[in-house]
MDTraj code that builds the backbone (N, CA, C; nanometers):
import mdtraj as md
import numpy as np

residues = "MET ALA GLY ILE GLN GLU ILE LEU THR LEU LEU ILE ILE ILE ILE ALA ILE PHE LEU VAL PRO ARG MET LEU PRO ARG GLY LYS THR GLY THR LYS PRO PRO LYS LYS TRP THR THR LEU SER GLY ARG MET ARG ILE ALA ILE THR LEU SER VAL MET THR PRO MET THR ALA ALA LEU LEU LEU LYS PRO TRP HIS HIS ASN LEU ILE GLY PHE ILE SER VAL GLY ILE ALA PRO VAL ALA ALA GLY TRP ALA ILE PHE TRP ILE ALA SER GLY PHE LYS LYS PRO ASN SER HIS".split()
xyz = np.array([
    [10.4276, 13.2027, 12.6594],
    [10.3749, 13.2578, 12.7825],
    [10.4410, 13.3933, 12.8106],
    [10.3674, 13.4753, 12.8806],
    [10.4170, 13.6094, 12.9113],
    [10.5204, 13.6035, 13.0235],
    [10.6214, 13.6854, 13.0109],
    [10.7241, 13.6937, 13.1140],
    [10.6843, 13.7908, 13.2228],
    [10.7654, 13.7983, 13.3239],
    [10.7374, 13.8862, 13.4377],
    [10.7363, 14.0331, 13.3946],
    [10.8174, 14.0685, 13.2969],
    [10.8201, 14.2074, 13.2506],
    [10.6887, 14.2458, 13.1842],
    [10.6333, 14.1541, 13.1056],
    [10.5063, 14.1842, 13.0402],
    [10.3943, 14.1979, 13.1427],
    [10.3954, 14.1128, 13.2440],
    [10.2928, 14.1185, 13.3471],
    [10.3035, 14.2489, 13.4253],
    [10.4247, 14.2871, 13.4620],
    [10.4432, 14.4123, 13.5365],
    [10.4099, 14.5337, 13.4501],
    [10.4412, 14.5267, 13.3198],
    [10.4075, 14.6361, 13.2294],
    [10.2567, 14.6540, 13.2209],
    [10.1839, 14.5445, 13.2087],
    [10.0377, 14.5531, 13.2066],
    [9.9833, 14.6092, 13.3374],
    [10.0416, 14.5701, 13.4479],
    [9.9990, 14.6199, 13.5781],
    [10.0209, 14.7711, 13.5878],
    [10.1328, 14.8190, 13.5399],
    [10.1624, 14.9632, 13.5424],
    [10.0656, 15.0383, 13.4519],
    [10.0343, 14.9823, 13.3358],
    [9.9409, 15.0475, 13.2438],
    [9.8029, 15.0566, 13.3067],
    [9.7580, 14.9498, 13.3711],
    [9.6260, 14.9502, 13.4347],
    [9.6208, 15.0537, 13.5467],
    [9.7254, 15.0603, 13.6278],
    [9.7300, 15.1591, 13.7354],
    [9.7293, 15.3005, 13.6776],
    [9.8039, 15.3220, 13.5697],
    [9.8097, 15.4543, 13.5078],
    [9.6741, 15.4953, 13.4506],
    [9.5986, 15.4004, 13.3969],
    [9.4675, 15.4321, 13.3418],
    [9.3752, 15.4875, 13.4499],
    [9.3870, 15.4355, 13.5714],
    [9.3000, 15.4824, 13.6782],
    [9.3531, 15.6070, 13.7483],
    [9.4836, 15.6244, 13.7588],
    [9.5382, 15.7356, 13.8369],
    [9.5604, 15.8632, 13.7565],
    [9.6031, 15.8527, 13.6311],
    [9.6380, 15.9718, 13.5533],
    [9.5172, 16.0630, 13.5322],
    [9.3983, 16.0128, 13.4948],
    [9.2858, 16.1055, 13.4788],
    [9.2491, 16.1795, 13.6071],
    [9.2740, 16.1200, 13.7211],
    [9.2419, 16.1869, 13.8472],
    [9.3439, 16.2946, 13.8813],
    [9.4637, 16.2837, 13.8289],
    [9.5683, 16.3821, 13.8579],
    [9.5576, 16.5047, 13.7670],
    [9.5015, 16.4868, 13.6477],
    [9.4921, 16.5965, 13.5527],
    [9.3817, 16.6932, 13.5941],
    [9.4022, 16.8240, 13.5666],
    [9.2985, 16.9207, 13.6033],
    [9.1757, 16.9050, 13.5137],
    [9.0605, 16.9332, 13.5697],
    [8.9348, 16.9245, 13.4952],
    [8.9194, 17.0474, 13.4067],
    [8.8417, 17.0376, 13.3028],
    [8.8194, 17.1485, 13.2106],
    [8.7351, 17.2594, 13.2700],
    [8.6346, 17.2244, 13.3510],
    [8.5461, 17.3239, 13.4100],
    [8.6061, 17.3769, 13.5404],
    [8.5853, 17.5053, 13.5617],
    [8.6255, 17.5640, 13.6895],
    [8.4982, 17.6055, 13.7610],
    [8.4594, 17.5331, 13.8602],
    [8.3362, 17.5609, 13.9346],
    [8.3673, 17.6227, 14.0685],
    [8.2645, 17.6262, 14.1510],
    [8.2813, 17.6848, 14.2835],
    [8.3431, 17.5858, 14.3812],
    [8.3384, 17.4569, 14.3474],
    [8.3965, 17.3573, 14.4364],
    [8.5482, 17.3602, 14.4270],
    [8.6154, 17.3513, 14.5400],
    [8.7615, 17.3421, 14.5335],
    [8.8002, 17.2037, 14.4801],
    [8.9094, 17.1952, 14.4061],
    [8.9505, 17.0656, 14.3526],
    [8.9939, 16.9718, 14.4650],
    [8.9661, 16.8448, 14.4460],
    [9.0049, 16.7464, 14.5459],
    [9.1553, 16.7258, 14.5413],
    [9.2118, 16.6995, 14.6571],
    [9.3551, 16.6735, 14.6650],
    [9.3768, 16.5229, 14.6561],
    [9.4336, 16.4780, 14.5471],
    [9.4617, 16.3359, 14.5287],
    [9.6041, 16.3029, 14.5691],
    [9.6794, 16.4034, 14.6096],
    [9.8187, 16.3768, 14.6439],
    [9.8330, 16.3221, 14.7852],
    [9.7369, 16.3506, 14.8710],
    [9.7461, 16.2991, 15.0066],
    [9.6603, 16.1734, 15.0186],
    [9.7226, 16.0654, 15.0537],
    [9.6539, 15.9382, 15.0697],
    [9.6557, 15.8992, 15.2170],
    [9.5479, 15.8365, 15.2598],
    [9.5440, 15.7905, 15.3981],
    [9.6361, 15.6698, 15.4140],
    [9.6626, 15.6348, 15.5370],
    [9.7480, 15.5197, 15.5642],
    [9.6866, 15.3909, 15.5130],
    [9.5551, 15.3767, 15.5286],
    [9.4872, 15.2560, 15.4800],
    [9.4966, 15.2444, 15.3283],
    [9.4821, 15.3578, 15.2586],
    [9.4905, 15.3545, 15.1130],
    [9.6326, 15.3206, 15.0678],
    [9.7320, 15.3703, 15.1369],
    [9.8707, 15.3369, 15.1029],
    [9.8987, 15.1887, 15.1238],
    [9.8445, 15.1309, 15.2324],
    [9.8610, 14.9874, 15.2561],
    [9.7907, 14.9085, 15.1463],
    [9.6709, 14.9514, 15.1082],
    [9.5951, 14.8807, 15.0048],
    [9.6673, 14.8837, 14.8706],
    [9.7230, 14.9972, 14.8341],
    [9.7955, 15.0070, 14.7072],
    [9.9214, 14.9212, 14.7111],
    [9.9934, 14.9254, 14.8218],
    [10.1148, 14.8454, 14.8343],
    [10.0835, 14.6968, 14.8258],
    [9.9804, 14.6516, 14.8953],
    [9.9426, 14.5110, 14.8892],
    [9.8924, 14.4725, 14.7506],
    [9.8279, 14.5665, 14.6815],
    [9.7792, 14.5379, 14.5470],
    [9.8930, 14.5167, 14.4477],
    [10.0049, 14.5780, 14.4733],
    [10.1213, 14.5594, 14.3860],
    [10.2032, 14.4382, 14.4292],
    [10.2198, 14.4244, 14.5596],
    [10.3059, 14.3171, 14.6105],
    [10.2451, 14.1774, 14.5950],
    [10.1131, 14.1646, 14.6058],
    [10.0495, 14.0334, 14.5959],
    [10.0732, 13.9680, 14.4595],
    [10.0447, 14.0348, 14.3474],
    [10.0728, 13.9703, 14.2179],
    [10.2223, 13.9482, 14.1927],
    [10.3058, 14.0419, 14.2420],
    [10.4495, 14.0241, 14.2211],
    [10.5006, 13.9022, 14.2974],
    [10.4572, 13.8861, 14.4217],
    [10.4991, 13.7708, 14.5008],
    [10.4462, 13.6417, 14.4412],
    [10.3207, 13.6424, 14.3987],
    [10.2631, 13.5233, 14.3361],
    [10.3359, 13.4896, 14.2064],
    [10.3749, 13.5911, 14.1308],
    [10.4472, 13.5662, 14.0062],
    [10.5854, 13.5060, 14.0337],
    [10.6527, 13.5564, 14.1354],
    [10.7853, 13.5033, 14.1667],
    [10.7783, 13.3600, 14.2193],
    [10.6751, 13.3285, 14.2960],
    [10.6641, 13.1952, 14.3527],
    [10.6065, 13.0929, 14.2552],
    [10.5065, 13.1334, 14.1778],
    [10.4367, 13.0378, 14.0916],
    [10.4912, 13.0317, 13.9491],
    [10.5688, 13.1319, 13.9078],
    [10.6278, 13.1393, 13.7744],
    [10.5239, 13.1077, 13.6653],
    [10.4270, 13.1974, 13.6467],
    [10.3198, 13.1709, 13.5508],
    [10.3668, 13.1703, 13.4060],
    [10.4848, 13.2223, 13.3766],
    [10.5353, 13.2210, 13.2402],
    [10.5826, 13.0811, 13.1999],
    [10.6066, 12.9932, 13.2953],
    [10.6422, 12.8553, 13.2642],
    [10.5187, 12.7654, 13.2626],
    [10.4390, 12.7744, 13.3634],
    [10.3166, 12.6969, 13.3776],
    [10.2377, 12.7554, 13.4942],
    [10.1264, 12.6950, 13.5305],
    [10.0483, 12.7341, 13.6468],
    [9.9889, 12.8747, 13.6349],
    [9.9384, 12.9079, 13.5172],
    [9.8763, 13.0383, 13.4962],
    [9.7459, 13.0502, 13.5747],
    [9.6697, 12.9432, 13.5815],
    [9.5433, 12.9450, 13.6563],
    [9.5708, 12.9691, 13.8056],
    [9.6736, 12.9054, 13.8593],
    [9.7095, 12.9270, 13.9990],
    [9.7506, 13.0707, 14.0254],
    [9.8246, 13.1289, 13.9324],
    [9.8672, 13.2683, 13.9471],
    [9.7470, 13.3622, 13.9446],
    [9.6539, 13.3362, 13.8552],
    [9.5362, 13.4224, 13.8474],
    [9.4537, 13.4112, 13.9745],
    [9.4365, 13.2876, 14.0261],
    [9.3535, 13.2722, 14.1444],
    [9.4226, 13.3146, 14.2735],
    [9.5540, 13.3120, 14.2791],
    [9.6245, 13.3527, 14.4015],
    [9.6767, 13.4958, 14.3917],
    [9.7179, 13.5396, 14.2732],
    [9.7813, 13.6704, 14.2599],
    [9.6903, 13.7824, 14.2146],
    [9.6009, 13.7535, 14.1206],
    [9.5223, 13.8610, 14.0609],
    [9.3805, 13.8668, 14.1163],
    [9.3156, 13.7529, 14.1323],
    [9.1754, 13.7505, 14.1763],
    [9.1539, 13.8143, 14.3143],
    [9.2392, 13.7884, 14.4146],
    [9.2163, 13.8551, 14.5439],
    [9.2293, 14.0069, 14.5366],
    [9.3220, 14.0547, 14.4556],
    [9.3397, 14.2000, 14.4420],
    [9.2176, 14.2604, 14.3730],
    [9.1727, 14.1967, 14.2651],
    [9.0554, 14.2470, 14.1931],
    [8.9309, 14.2421, 14.2821],
    [8.9132, 14.1360, 14.3577],
    [8.7978, 14.1238, 14.4467],
    [8.8036, 14.2286, 14.5573],
    [8.9210, 14.2520, 14.6131],
    [8.9351, 14.3519, 14.7189],
    [8.9007, 14.4917, 14.6716],
    [8.9508, 14.5302, 14.5539],
    [8.9207, 14.6624, 14.5018],
    [8.7749, 14.6729, 14.4587],
    [8.7165, 14.5634, 14.4116],
    [8.5747, 14.5652, 14.3755],
    [8.4890, 14.5875, 14.4998],
    [8.5218, 14.5202, 14.6089],
    [8.4474, 14.5379, 14.7338],
    [8.4636, 14.6810, 14.7855],
    [8.5849, 14.7340, 14.7782],
    [8.6092, 14.8718, 14.8208],
    [8.5281, 14.9700, 14.7366],
    [8.5246, 14.9472, 14.6053],
    [8.4534, 15.0350, 14.5130],
    [8.3038, 15.0324, 14.5425],
    [8.2493, 14.9133, 14.5643],
    [8.1066, 14.9000, 14.5934],
    [8.0741, 14.9641, 14.7284],
    [8.1561, 14.9386, 14.8300],
    [8.1312, 14.9943, 14.9628],
    [8.1416, 15.1467, 14.9622],
    [8.2349, 15.2020, 14.8887],
    [8.2476, 15.3479, 14.8844],
    [8.1309, 15.4113, 14.8102],
    [8.0669, 15.3368, 14.7205],
    [7.9479, 15.3883, 14.6531],
    [7.8300, 15.4023, 14.7475],
    [7.8214, 15.3159, 14.8482],
    [7.7133, 15.3256, 14.9464],
    [7.7395, 15.4341, 15.0492],
    [7.8641, 15.4700, 15.0716],
    [7.8960, 15.5713, 15.1718],
    [7.8678, 15.7127, 15.1233],
    [7.8868, 15.7374, 14.9930],
    [7.8698, 15.8715, 14.9397],
    [7.7233, 15.8971, 14.9067],
    [7.6735, 16.0181, 14.9354],
    [7.5344, 16.0498, 14.8986],
    [7.5221, 16.0660, 14.7473],
    [7.4072, 16.0289, 14.6962],
    [7.3834, 16.0407, 14.5515],
    [7.3686, 16.1863, 14.5135],
    [7.4287, 16.2239, 14.4021],
    [7.4194, 16.3614, 14.3556],
    [7.3044, 16.3786, 14.2568],
    [7.2317, 16.2718, 14.2247],
    [7.1217, 16.2787, 14.1276],
    [6.9905, 16.3072, 14.1937],
])
top = md.Topology()
chain = top.add_chain()
for i, resn in enumerate(residues, 1):
    res = top.add_residue(resn, chain, resSeq=i)
    for name in ("N", "CA", "C"):
        top.add_atom(name, md.element.get_by_symbol(name[0]), res)
traj = md.Trajectory(xyz[None], top)
């Protein structure tokens, strides 16, 4: 079974996959000013913090590396994934289509 270090390493890699491309400058220079990704709203900071703390707390309490992997997935990972999925879908309806 995977230890807490492996789980946290995977979590960091997943976060890096989503954040690093947004931080890097784009190849094209258009008339639009680049978006500022360095300033996050208070709600977004709370969401990111809860997204990290929920799996860590579930891992410490349920110890999925010994047993209870299904419980860890349903209590630690599934709520975070569902929350971000709902946020992603809702933000798609808020923005006007560019097509």
